[in-house]
N, C-alpha and C positions, 0 to 999 in steps of 0.2 A: 276187257283187257285185264290180264293178270297183273297183280301189283309186284313192284320191286321191294326188296327188303334191305334196310341198313341195320347191321348188327353192331351194337355197342357192348364191349366186354369190360367188366368191372376189374378194379385193381385190388391191391392188398388192403385189408380192412373189411372187405365184403364177406370174409369167411365166417362160418358159424358151424358148430358141431351139428351133424345130421343134414348138412346142406345137400339138396338135390337127391336125397335118398329115395323119395317117391318116384322120381323120374327113372332112376336106375332100376327100381323094382318093377316098373311097367314097360320099359323100353330095353329090348335085348341089345340094340345098337349102343345105347348109353352104357349099359353094364359092360359090354365088350371093351369100350374105351377105357373104363376104369380098370378092368382086368389086364388089358394090354399095358397100361401105364405101370401097374404093379410089377409086371414081368420085366419091363424095360429097365426100371430103376431098382428092382429087387426090394420093394417096399409095399406092404399091404395098404393100399389106398383106401379100401373100405373101412379098415380099422382107424386110419388116420382121419378120414373125413367124417366118420359117423360116431366114433367112440372116444375121441380125444377131448380133453378139457379145453375150454376156450383159451386159456393161457398158453397151453402147448401148441394149439393150432395157430396162434397169432405169431409164432416165431417165423422169421423169413424162410428158414429152411423147410418149414412145413406148409405155411400158408400159400406160398407161391406155387408149389406143385399141386396143392389141393385145389386152389381156385382155377388154375389152368385146366386141370383134369375135369373139374365140374363144368367149366364153360364149354370145353370141346365135347364132353358127353352130352350136354344139352343141345349143342349144335347137331350132333348125330341124330338125336331124337327128332329134331326139327326137319332134318333132311328126309327122314322116313315119311314125313307129311308133305314132302315136296317143297319145303321152305328152305331156300338157300340165299345167301347174301349177294347183292350187287354192289354193296359198299360195306367196309368194315373199319372200325376204329376202336382202340382199346385205351383205357385209362391206366397209365403207368404199367404195371405188370400186364394188364389186359391187352397191351399192344402185342404180346406174344401169341395168344390165341387169335388175334386179328391177323398176324403174319401168317398163321396157319390157314385161316379162313380164306386169305387172299392167294394162297398157293406159293407164298414166298418161302416158307419153311415146310418141309415134310413132317409127318406125324412123329416119327421117331426122333428126328432132329429137334423139334420144338420141345419135346418132353425132356430130352437130355440137356438141352441148353437151359431150360427153365430150372431144372434140378440143380445144375451147377451154379446158376445165378443166385438161387436162394441160399445155397450153402456158403458161397462167397460173401454175400451181403450180411448173413447172420454172423459170420466170423468177424468181419470188419466192425459191425455194430458192437459186438462184445468187446473188441479191442478199444473202441472209443469209450465205452462205458468204464472199462478198467482204468483208462487214463483220466477219468473224471470221478474218481472215488466211488465207483460202482453205480453211479447215477446213469441210467440208460438214456441214450439220446432218442429222439423221436420226431414227431410232427404234431402241429396244433392247428386246428381250423379256426380262423378268425371270421366271425359272422357279423354281418351288419355294418361293415366298414368298407369304404371305397378301396378297390384294389391298389390304386396308386399310393394311398396312405399306408397300407400294409407293407408295400415294398419299401417305402421311406423308413418305416419303423425298423424293419429287418436290417436295412443298411446301417442303422445307427447302433446295432448291437453285435458284438463279436460272436462269431459262430452261429448266427441266425441268418436264414436265407428264405426269401419268398420262393416257394417251391412249386405250388400248384395253383394255376389260375383257373379256379373251378367255375366261378360265375361272378356277376356284378355284386353279389351279396356275400361271397365266400372266397377267401384266399387262404391257402395253407402255408405255414411257415415250417421249415426244417431247422433242426439245430441240436446242440447239446442240451442236457436237462436244464442247466442253469440259464442258458441263452433263451430257451423256450419260456421259462418262468418269467424272465425279464420282458420278453416280447409280449406275452399274454397280459401282463400288468400294464405295459405301455399302450397296448391296443385298447384295453378297457378304459384307460384314462383318456384316450382319444375319441371315445364314443362307441366302441364296438359293443354290440349287443351281448355277445358271448365269445368265449375262447374255449375250445373243446380239444383236449389231448386225445389223439387218435390211437386206435388199437393196432399200431404198427411197431416194428422192432428197430427202426433206425431213422436217421436224418436223410431220407431219400431225396433224390433230385437236387442235391446240393454238393458243393465242392468237398464236403466232409467225406463223400463216397469216392473220392478219386482213386484210392488204393483198390477199391472193389472194381472200378472201371478198368484199371490196368490189368487186373487178373482176369476179368471177364473178356477183355479183348483177346487174350491168349486162347480162351475157350472157343471163341468164334473163328479163330484163324483159319481152320480147315472146314468150316461149315459153309455149305452152299446156300446163298440167298438168291432165289429166282426173282425175276420181274413180276410184280403183282398182276393177277388175272382179272381183278375187279378194282373198284375205287378203294384206295387205302390211304390213311392219313397218319401223319407223324406228330407225336407229342413234342418232339424237339423243335421242329420248324413251324408247326401249326398249319402245314400245307399238305397237299396231296403228294404221295410218293409214287413215282412211276418206274424207278430202277431198283433192282435188288441190291446193287452196290450202295446206294444211298440208304436203304433200309438197314443194311449191315452197319454202316458208319453211325447211324442214329442209335442203333441198339447199344453201342458203347457210350455215346454221349448222353444217352437216356439217364444214366445213373447219376450224372452230375449236373444236368440241366433241368430247368423248370418244365412242368407239363403245361403246354399252351392249349388247354382244353377248350376254352372259349373260342379261340381262333379256329380250331378244328371243327367245332360245331357250326361256325359260320360258313366254312368251306363246304361241309356236308350239306348244309341248307341250300347253298348255291347249286350244288350238283342236283339236289332234289328238284329245285325250281326249274333248272334247264331240262332235266330228263323226266318230264311228266307231271311235275308239280305235286302238291300234297295229296291229291286224289290218286296218284299213281304209286305211292310209297307207303310202307309201314316202317316204323323205327322200333326195333326190339332190343331190350337189354338182356343179353344172353348170358346167364350164369347167376351166381348167388347175389342177393341184395337187390336194392332198387334205387341206389344213390344216383346213378347216371340218368335215370328217368326223371328224377327230381331236378337235377341240374338242367337237363334239356327243357323241362317245363318252365324254367326261369328265363329262358331266352325269348326273344321277340317272335321267333318262328315256332317255338314250342306250344304256343296258344292255338295255332291252326293245325298242327300235327303232333299229337302227343306221343311220347315214347311208352312202350309197354314192357314192364318187367316180365321175363320168362324164366321162372325159377321153380315151377311146380308142374306136375303132370296135368292137373286141371287147367293150368295156364296154357300149356301146349295145346290141349284139346279145344280150348276156346278160340284159337286162332283160325 
């Protein structure tokens, strides 16, 4: 019996100069994706992805289109090997290549949408920084503290918000520079093992991004969202999405609402259990980095079915 595949797509912060270069050098399909993106948005994606400094690549207007391009290019290389998803979910930005994988958005639409999303979010983040004496807003991962306690800490600090429910061991807070500093100190005082400021350009998945959400809603107004053709899961609800209209609504709410990743993992695990069990599935992290594979491994079901990062040509050939 051939196995089914669940694709996990990484979010902002997974970017790194040179990412997925060896895949593009060995897969004509992957290289075509990169060239097509360059043509659609009139930007040299090979230069951006492989020759940029890390600080430049971390900007929302650069990282979002770069990660999306790398993820879709990797998916194209996997398709050449006969590997296609029966389920897809993406972390934050990764939800957009997941929408493409599920047939909700077409290729050109997803590229144009992500490009505008990155530009809008970068602009709003710069405005927030200007309002806070140049101190850039952002996100911080709180490690080793129960998620409920992190939520409580964030609620007690102005402009701090619990944004990403990553795992039982890790919750991410969004906020202004000063709010994050205060939240990090409070978390450490409450027993957190570490607080790590993330390589992202803004306070994503928090009410601080409402202006960006309002602008992004206008971008999506005339974009068609089809019903998904495979299992697809939402960061906003933590549940499976079955209607394109719901996916479109969530794409806007996405900017201001927390990422309910642990809920999504549990729903995916249930799908796997019902449709063949762990022996019938592989879970692949498709795109740069390996963060999502690590988070999956922290779940109760990750011990019986590991997730495999797919971010090199050797990794693709090993499948």
